[in-house]
N, C-alpha and C positions, 0 to 999 in steps of 0.2 A: 513303495511310498505309502500305500494304504496301511501296511503294518506299522510303519514309523508313526503315522498319524494316530492310529489307535493306541500305540504305546504311550505317546505324549498325552493323549486324553486320559488314559488310565492313571498315569503317573500324577498328572495334575489333580485328578479327582481324588486319588488317595491322599495327596497332601492337603487338599481342602477339607476332606472329611476328617482326617486326623486332627487338623487344627480346630475344627468345630467341636468334635466330640471328646478329644483327649486333653487339650490344653485348658488351663485355668484362665478365666477372663481377668483382665486388668494387670496381672503380675507377669504375664508371659508364660511362666510355668515350664512345663515339660512337653516336648513335642517329639514323639517317636523315640523316647529314651534320652533325648538331649535337653539340657536346660537352656532355655531361650529367653531373651528379654522381649519386651513388647515390640521394639523396633525390629528385631530379628524375626519375630512372628509375623509382623506386617510384611517384611521382605519375602518371607516364604510364601505368603498369600499372593503377593504380586507375581512372584515367579511361577506359582501354580496357575494363576489366571493366564499369564502369558503362554505357559505350556499348553493349556487347554485351547486357547485361541489359535496358536500355531499348529497344534495337532489337528484341529478342525479344518484349518486352511489346507494343510498338506493332505488330509483325507479327502477333501473335496476335489483338489487338483488331481490327485492320483486316481480317483474314481472317474473323473471326466476323461483323463488320458486313457484309461483302460477301456472305457466305452468307445472312444474314438478308434482305438486299435482294433477292437472287436468288429466295429462297423466296416473298417477298411478291409480287414481279413475276409469278411463276408462278401463284400463287393468284389474283391480279387478272386475269390472262389467262383462266384457267378460268372465273371468274365473268363476265367480259365475253362469252365465247363462249356461256355459258348464257343470259345476258340477250338476246343477239342472236337465239338460237334461239327463245326464248319470244316475243319481239317479232315475229319472222317468222311463227310459228304463229298469233299473234293476228291479224295482217294477213290471213292466209289464211282464218281462221275468221270474221272480221267483215267483211262486204262493204262497210260504210260507211268503214272505215279503209283500204281498198285504195288510195284515191287520195292519202292523206297519206303523206309520206315517213317 
């Protein structure tokens, strides 16, 4: 999800920057090699803005999700270590359980 969010941010940024620096104001002009009218230029800007906002939202959501997974994995590793320690102590204390794995 993080990669998809970054991709949308980059794509929207490229569209906005190309519209600002390449197109001619007032007449629509040319945008990335295509002749566009003023309305089409406006719609490209709206789509670019939506892509940037959507990309930021997906990036934020994906980052939160990966952080939560990392915390959960860390907690499970700690609990697993505690369980292994307790089981090894039980094997040492109980002579009948020494033979069982």
